[in-house]
ROTOR-645290 format. One record per residue (C-alpha): x, y, z; residue number from 1; residue in one letter. Coordinates in steps of 0.1 Angstrom, whole numbers, plus 5000, padded with zeros to 4 digits. Example, Ala and Ser with C-alpha at 12.3 -4.5 7.8 and 13.67 -1.06 7.14 Angstrom:
R      x      y      z   resi   resn
R   5123   4955   5078      1      A
R   5137   4989   5071      2      S
// end
This chain:
R      x      y      z   resi   resn
R   1539   0453   0270      1      X
R   1547   0456   0231      2      X
R   1586   0470   0242      3      X
R   1589   0434   0259      4      X
R   1575   0418   0230      5      X
R   1599   0430   0206      6      X
R   1629   0424   0230      7      X
R   1614   0391   0231      8      X
R   1616   0387   0195      9      X
R   1648   0399   0190     10      X
R   1663   0375   0214     11      X
R   1645   0346   0199     12      X
R   1660   0359   0164     13      X
R   1691   0359   0176     14      X
R   1690   0322   0192     15      X
R   1675   0312   0162     16      X
R   1703   0325   0140     17      X
R   1733   0309   0162     18      X
R   1710   0278   0163     19      X
R   1712   0277   0126     20      X
R   1744   0285   0117     21      X
R   1754   0255   0144     22      X
R   1772   0279   0168     23      X
R   1785   0260   0202     24      X
R   1759   0282   0223     25      X
R   1761   0281   0263     26      X
R   1724   0275   0261     27      X
R   1717   0279   0301     28      X
R   1738   0311   0303     29      X
R   1724   0326   0270     30      X
R   1691   0322   0291     31      X
R   1706   0338   0321     32      X
R   1716   0365   0302     33      X
R   1685   0372   0281     34      X
R   1668   0376   0316     35      X
R   1693   0404   0324     36      X
R   1688   0420   0288     37      X
R   1648   0419   0299     38      X
R   1650   0435   0333     39      X
R   1674   0460   0320     40      X
R   1648   0467   0292     41      X
R   1621   0464   0312     42      X
R   1632   0490   0334     43      X
R   1641   0516   0306     44      X
R   1611   0510   0289     45      X
R   1587   0520   0323     46      X
R   1611   0552   0326     47      X
R   1603   0562   0287     48      X
R   1563   0558   0298     49      X
R   1575   0583   0327     50      X
R   1593   0605   0307     51      X
R   1563   0609   0279     52      X
R   1538   0614   0305     53      X
R   1560   0645   0326     54      X
R   1579   0663   0300     55      X
R   1575   0651   0264     56      X
R   1600   0677   0249     57      X
R   1636   0679   0244     58      X
R   1644   0689   0282     59      X
R   1627   0662   0293     60      X
R   1642   0636   0265     61      X
R   1683   0651   0273     62      X
R   1681   0666   0309     63      X
R   1653   0644   0324     64      X
R   1632   0676   0333     65      X
R   1665   0688   0354     66      X
R   1651   0665   0380     67      X
R   1676   0640   0387     68      X
R   1679   0636   0426     69      X
R   1715   0631   0440     70      X
R   1713   0593   0444     71      X
R   1702   0587   0409     72      X
R   1727   0611   0397     73      X
R   1756   0596   0419     74      X
R   1744   0559   0400     75      X
R   1742   0572   0370     76      X
R   1775   0593   0365     77      X
R   1790   0561   0381     78      X
R   1782   0534   0361     79      X
R   1786   0555   0331     80      X
R   1824   0562   0337     81      X
R   1825   0528   0348     82      X
R   1819   0506   0313     83      X
R   1826   0480   0297     84      X
R   1863   0497   0289     85      X
R   1869   0506   0323     86      X
R   1868   0471   0334     87      X
R   1880   0451   0305     88      X
R   1909   0476   0298     89      X
R   1918   0481   0339     90      X
R   1923   0444   0341     91      X
R   1941   0442   0300     92      X
R   1969   0467   0312     93      X
R   1968   0452   0346     94      X
R   1982   0420   0330     95      X
R   2004   0428   0305     96      X
R   2019   0462   0312     97      X
R   2023   0463   0351     98      X
R   2001   0486   0373     99      X
R   2022   0517   0366    100      X
R   2008   0521   0333    101      X
R   1966   0519   0349    102      X
R   1962   0552   0349    103      X
R   1927   0554   0336    104      X
R   1909   0542   0369    105      X
R   1924   0575   0387    106      X
R   1925   0597   0361    107      X
R   1891   0599   0353    108      X
R   1881   0594   0390    109      X
R   1905   0625   0395    110      X
R   1887   0646   0361    111      X
R   1858   0642   0379    112      X
R   1861   0660   0410    113      X
R   1883   0688   0391    114      X
R   1848   0688   0369    115      X
R   1831   0690   0400    116      X
R   1847   0716   0421    117      X
R   1856   0741   0388    118      X
R   1830   0732   0365    119      X
R   1797   0716   0373    120      X
R   1785   0744   0395    121      X
R   1795   0773   0367    122      X
R   1771   0750   0339    123      X
R   1748   0742   0358    124      X
R   1737   0779   0373    125      X
R   1735   0791   0336    126      X
R   1714   0763   0328    127      X
R   1730   0750   0295    128      X
R   1715   0725   0277    129      X
R   1749   0706   0266    130      X
R   1785   0712   0270    131      X
R   1786   0733   0237    132      X
R   1765   0756   0246    133      X
R   1789   0781   0263    134      X
R   1812   0775   0234    135      X
R   1783   0785   0212    136      X
R   1776   0819   0237    137      X
R   1808   0826   0230    138      X
R   1824   0816   0196    139      X
R   1790   0815   0173    140      X
R   1774   0787   0160    141      X
R   1798   0776   0131    142      X
R   1826   0774   0151    143      X
R   1810   0752   0175    144      X
R   1803   0731   0150    145      X
R   1834   0728   0142    146      X
R   1847   0717   0177    147      X
R   1814   0693   0179    148      X
R   1837   0672   0158    149      X
R   1864   0663   0183    150      X
R   1834   0654   0210    151      X
R   1817   0636   0187    152      X
R   1851   0614   0180    153      X
R   1854   0607   0214    154      X
R   1814   0595   0219    155      X
R   1820   0570   0192    156      X
R   1847   0557   0200    157      X
R   1843   0554   0236    158      X
R   1810   0533   0224    159      X
R   1828   0510   0200    160      X
R   1855   0506   0227    161      X
R   1827   0493   0255    162      X
R   1808   0472   0228    163      X
R   1842   0451   0218    164      X
R   1849   0449   0255    165      X
R   1819   0431   0256    166      X
R   1815   0410   0226    167      X
R   1852   0399   0236    168      X
R   1836   0388   0269    169      X
R   1804   0370   0251    170      X
R   1824   0351   0227    171      X
R   1846   0334   0252    172      X
R   1819   0328   0278    173      X
R   1789   0318   0261    174      X
R   1804   0311   0228    175      X
R   1784   0337   0204    176      X
R   1805   0350   0182    177      X
R   1819   0387   0185    178      X
R   1798   0405   0157    179      X
R   1767   0385   0173    180      X
R   1774   0396   0204    181      X
R   1776   0432   0198    182      X
R   1749   0434   0173    183      X
R   1730   0421   0197    184      X
R   1738   0444   0230    185      X
R   1741   0475   0210    186      X
R   1702   0472   0196    187      X
R   1687   0470   0234    188      X
R   1709   0493   0250    189      X
R   1697   0523   0216    190      X
R   1662   0511   0214    191      X
R   1653   0515   0252    192      X
R   1678   0551   0251    193      X
R   1654   0566   0219    194      X
R   1622   0557   0243    195      X
R   1632   0573   0274    196      X
R   1663   0594   0268    197      X
R   1676   0604   0299    198      X
R   1652   0592   0324    199      X
R   1659   0559   0305    200      X
R   1693   0557   0306    201      X
R   1694   0568   0346    202      X
R   1671   0543   0357    203      X
R   1684   0513   0339    204      X
R   1720   0531   0351    205      X
R   1711   0522   0385    206      X
R   1703   0480   0379    207      X
R   1734   0477   0362    208      X
R   1757   0496   0386    209      X
R   1745   0474   0415    210      X
R   1752   0444   0391    211      X
R   1784   0454   0382    212      X
R   1797   0461   0416    213      X
R   1781   0428   0430    214      X
R   1790   0407   0404    215      X
R   1827   0414   0400    216      X
R   1829   0412   0436    217      X
R   1817   0376   0437    218      X
R   1839   0364   0407    219      X
R   1875   0380   0426    220      X
R   1876   0355   0456    221      X
R   1875   0327   0430    222      X
R   1897   0340   0410    223      X
R   1922   0345   0436    224      X
R   1915   0309   0450    225      X
R   1940   0297   0418    226      X
R   1968   0320   0424    227      X
R   1968   0312   0462    228      X
R   1951   0343   0477    229      X
R   1958   0381   0476    230      X
R   1988   0381   0490    231      X
R   2003   0355   0475    232      X
R   1993   0370   0441    233      X
R   2006   0401   0448    234      X
R   2040   0388   0457    235      X
R   2040   0372   0422    236      X
R   2029   0401   0405    237      X
R   2056   0425   0421    238      X
R   2085   0394   0411    239      X
R   2070   0397   0376    240      X
R   2067   0429   0371    241      X
R   2095   0447   0397    242      X
R   2093   0486   0397    243      X
R   2064   0486   0375    244      X
R   2039   0469   0398    245      X
R   2036   0501   0416    246      X
R   2009   0525   0405    247      X
R   2032   0555   0412    248      X
R   2056   0562   0384    249      X
R   2095   0560   0388    250      X
R   2123   0560   0360    251      X
R   2126   0527   0371    252      X
R   2095   0514   0360    253      X
R   2092   0536   0327    254      X
R   2121   0537   0318    255      X
R   2126   0561   0282    256      X
R   2087   0565   0289    257      X
R   2087   0586   0319    258      X
R   2074   0618   0304    259      X
R   2048   0597   0280    260      X
R   2029   0588   0315    261      X
R   2030   0621   0323    262      X
R   2015   0632   0289    263      X
R   1991   0602   0295    264      X
R   1981   0613   0330    265      X
R   1972   0650   0321    266      X
R   1954   0638   0291    267      X
R   1931   0619   0313    268      X
R   1929   0634   0339    269      X
R   1917   0672   0316    270      X
R   1906   0649   0290    271      X
R   1880   0633   0309    272      X
R   1862   0668   0320    273      X
R   1850   0676   0284    274      X
R   1822   0650   0276    275      X
R   1789   0655   0270    276      X
R   1780   0624   0294    277      X
R   1795   0646   0321    278      X
R   1779   0678   0321    279      X
R   1743   0660   0308    280      X
R   1744   0649   0343    281      X
R   1754   0679   0359    282      X
R   1729   0698   0336    283      X
R   1701   0673   0347    284      X
R   1708   0676   0382    285      X
R   1678   0694   0407    286      X
R   1706   0720   0416    287      X
R   1740   0733   0417    288      X
R   1752   0720   0450    289      X
R   1736   0686   0437    290      X
R   1759   0690   0406    291      X
R   1789   0691   0426    292      X
R   1783   0665   0449    293      X
R   1775   0642   0424    294      X
R   1810   0645   0408    295      X
R   1829   0641   0442    296      X
R   1808   0609   0449    297      X
R   1814   0594   0416    298      X
R   1850   0601   0416    299      X
R   1854   0581   0446    300      X
R   1836   0553   0434    301      X
R   1853   0553   0402    302      X
R   1880   0544   0423    303      X
R   1864   0516   0444    304      X
R   1847   0500   0410    305      X
R   1887   0499   0398    306      X
R   1899   0472   0425    307      X
R   1883   0441   0410    308      X
R   1895   0443   0376    309      X
R   1929   0456   0390    310      X
R   1927   0420   0411    311      X
R   1915   0402   0380    312      X
R   1944   0417   0358    313      X
R   1969   0406   0383    314      X
R   1954   0370   0386    315      X
R   1960   0367   0346    316      X
R   1992   0378   0349    317      X
R   2005   0352   0377    318      X
R   1984   0321   0370    319      X
R   1998   0292   0351    320      X
R   1973   0295   0317    321      X
R   2001   0263   0306    322      X
R   1973   0240   0332    323      X
R   1945   0245   0312    324      X
R   1936   0228   0278    325      X
R   1927   0268   0264    326      X
R   1957   0280   0276    327      X
R   1969   0317   0277    328      X
R   1943   0347   0267    329      X
R   1941   0348   0234    330      X
R   1950   0384   0229    331      X
R   1953   0412   0256    332      X
R   1916   0422   0256    333      X
R   1904   0388   0264    334      X
R   1923   0389   0299    335      X
R   1890   0396   0323    336      X
R   1871   0374   0297    337      X
R   1896   0341   0301    338      X
R   1890   0347   0339    339      X
R   1856   0354   0337    340      X
R   1851   0317   0319    341      X
R   1880   0297   0328    342      X
R   1892   0305   0365    343      X
R   1856   0301   0381    344      X
R   1824   0279   0379    345      X
R   1796   0280   0352    346      X
R   1773   0298   0377    347      X
R   1796   0322   0389    348      X
R   1809   0327   0350    349      X
R   1771   0338   0341    350      X
R   1771   0365   0367    351      X
R   1806   0380   0358    352      X
R   1793   0380   0320    353      X
R   1762   0399   0331    354      X
R   1788   0423   0354    355      X
R   1804   0431   0320    356      X
R   1768   0434   0298    357      X
R   1755   0460   0324    358      X
R   1790   0479   0324    359      X
R   1789   0481   0287    360      X
R   1752   0491   0284    361      X
R   1754   0513   0310    362      X
R   1782   0532   0289    363      X
R   1766   0530   0255    364      X
R   1733   0544   0260    365      X
R   1752   0576   0278    366      X
R   1773   0581   0248    367      X
R   1749   0576   0221    368      X
R   1726   0601   0238    369      X
R   1746   0623   0249    370      X
R   1765   0628   0209    371      X
R   1727   0629   0195    372      X
R   1719   0660   0222    373      X
R   1747   0674   0210    374      X
R   1746   0670   0168    375      X
R   1709   0682   0169    376      X
R   1711   0710   0198    377      X
R   1742   0729   0185    378      X
R   1746   0720   0150    379      X
R   1713   0711   0131    380      X
R   1693   0734   0149    381      X
R   1709   0768   0149    382      X
R   1723   0762   0114    383      X
R   1700   0744   0096    384      X
R   1663   0745   0112    385      X
R   1666   0778   0145    386      X
R   1624   0777   0146    387      X
R   1618   0738   0153    388      X
R   1601   0734   0185    389      X
R   1611   0711   0215    390      X
R   1591   0680   0205    391      X
R   1602   0681   0169    392      X
R   1638   0683   0182    393      X
R   1631   0656   0208    394      X
R   1620   0636   0179    395      X
R   1652   0644   0161    396      X
R   1677   0632   0189    397      X
R   1659   0602   0190    398      X
R   1663   0592   0150    399      X
R   1698   0609   0156    400      X
R   1707   0579   0186    401      X
R   1700   0554   0159    402      X
R   1724   0570   0138    403      X
R   1752   0571   0160    404      X
R   1748   0541   0176    405      X
R   1751   0523   0139    406      X
R   1781   0542   0137    407      X
R   1795   0536   0168    408      X
R   1787   0495   0162    409      X
R   1803   0494   0128    410      X
R   1834   0510   0146    411      X
R   1834   0483   0169    412      X
R   1837   0454   0145    413      X
R   1872   0467   0139    414      X
R   1886   0473   0172    415      X
R   1916   0453   0186    416      X
R   1923   0465   0219    417      X
R   1900   0484   0242    418      X
R   1921   0500   0265    419      X
R   1941   0518   0234    420      X
R   1910   0529   0220    421      X
R   1894   0540   0253    422      X
R   1925   0563   0258    423      X
R   1921   0578   0220    424      X
R   1886   0589   0232    425      X
R   1901   0615   0258    426      X
R   1929   0622   0234    427      X
R   1913   0644   0209    428      X
R   1890   0657   0233    429      X
R   1919   0667   0257    430      X
R   1939   0680   0230    431      X
R   1913   0701   0206    432      X
R   1881   0704   0226    433      X
R   1892   0712   0266    434      X
R   1908   0747   0255    435      X
R   1880   0760   0240    436      X
R   1855   0750   0269    437      X
R   1881   0764   0296    438      X
R   1882   0797   0278    439      X
R   1847   0798   0268    440      X
R   1840   0797   0308    441      X
R   1865   0815   0324    442      X
R   1881   0840   0301    443      X
R   1855   0869   0292    444      X
R   1877   0880   0265    445      X
R   1882   0847   0246    446      X
R   1865   0849   0208    447      X
R   1859   0832   0179    448      X
R   1891   0842   0160    449      X
R   1914   0831   0189    450      X
R   1893   0796   0195    451      X
R   1896   0789   0159    452      X
R   1937   0796   0157    453      X
R   1941   0776   0190    454      X
R   1919   0747   0174    455      X
R   1942   0745   0142    456      X
R   1975   0749   0161    457      X
R   1968   0724   0182    458      X
R   1951   0698   0159    459      X
R   1983   0703   0136    460      X
R   2011   0696   0168    461      X
R   1988   0669   0175    462      X
R   1981   0652   0145    463      X
R   2021   0656   0140    464      X
R   2028   0632   0161    465      X
R   2007   0605   0143    466      X
R   1988   0578   0160    467      X
R   1990   0540   0161    468      X
R   1955   0529   0167    469      X
R   1938   0549   0138    470      X
R   1973   0542   0120    471      X
R   1978   0582   0113    472      X
R   2017   0585   0104    473      X
R   2042   0611   0123    474      X
R   2049   0642   0104    475      X
R   2070   0659   0131    476      X
R   2098   0650   0148    477      X
R   2087   0645   0182    478      X
R   2116   0630   0204    479      X
R   2101   0594   0216    480      X
R   2096   0604   0251    481      X
R   2081   0638   0247    482      X
R   2045   0646   0256    483      X
R   2037   0665   0222    484      X
R   1996   0656   0234    485      X
R   2002   0682   0264    486      X
R   2022   0703   0243    487      X
R   1987   0705   0216    488      X
R   1965   0714   0244    489      X
R   1988   0738   0265    490      X
R   1996   0757   0227    491      X
R   1959   0755   0218    492      X
R   1950   0773   0250    493      X
R   1979   0797   0250    494      X
R   1970   0806   0213    495      X
R   1930   0813   0225    496      X
R   1943   0838   0253    497      X
R   1968   0856   0232    498      X
R   1954   0857   0196    499      X
R   1919   0869   0215    500      X
R   1930   0898   0228    501      X
R   1951   0906   0200    502      X
R   1916   0908   0176    503      X
R   1896   0923   0206    504      X
R   1861   0920   0209    505      X
R   1848   0915   0174    506      X
R   1813   0896   0163    507      X
R   1809   0860   0165    508      X
R   1813   0841   0132    509      X
// end
């Protein structure tokens, strides 16, 4: 009862603040969203009570006691990847860049399949607690603390991107300002995650993925009616984008960015593997077979879930926005909320808002839990307090969840493109962390000297290309269409393999 009272107080406070500010809020829609949040929070709180009753320790918080059944594992894995960045970003790039550049849905789907076939069984068999455990085992605790940085950065950027996706949708459909909508949703997701850990995340994911898929399925027919139906929309889209309307790469579609396309493709496929949100579910599965199967099924669901935002993006690209007073979307990230708000009726727009909110919360809770688990288990515990009990570790993880959540929320206030930040999440993970993880699992001669050198080489080559999203200037003269991210990853991997053999089996640092 107490958690629900706290939620009610939070929602009433938000409503009072909006009324006092004189915001032109869509109050019926706000009430509907409050009911949705109450449902999600209730499920999360009940899961928290289950965790406390069954396993009130670090394993219970981080891995649900390693007892996730297959169906729940599939739902929570799918809901984690199909987040706000997934649906908003897919619609954004479909509408503005052409289908050829909508790489993330199939790229992440393939990463789940490859992860299931080559990584899941080994990780689950060795009963690790986090993705960084094999790195600590192979390279030592100090270097693992350094390798935690790209993992943490990826989780923070991922969370910020999906919170921004929700904020853009809320501000368009409900009339709530961006900051208030981000704060409200982040507070609720962080609260039930800190209470219940992975059980709370998994059980709420079941509710959220069902609402997401149903809500998007309802939106699409209403949106397509405004552009003459599916075939007419597809023909208009082809006429507008030409060769770029095809999802397959070609010189005609990509021009001077052909190799850049392949660079991004490899980044998404292999950069989608070394994520704690993925391995947390693999390690929480009941057995090795479940760990593999949940990865394969989740990859399929990711592809299916991308169909609706792709169609919504096509509608936005081909609709004559001059026929409505609001005009075209104010920016690219507003593509999905604009279609929900102006090309459906009020009731359907509320359903669509629920779908976006479900997608966002299902990813936010997973990311903050994952980053907190790695930070406490792989950095704080070995370096600061190696003798801490599991129960104290669990309390520290709960506190860390709030810290990580607040940091990601602050970053979300500065995001301009959901899709750009969504790509950036896997960028650093691909270049800096993927080589170390592969060698830790599959190269018995890899050592800390090779891993450190590989990290430094990859970082030098990657940041030499600069980054527009973060405002990092380039200091290496790469050609315009040069796959420098894959170069950085490959050079880092090669450095680990070669230098480890040159330095031999020296002690870990």
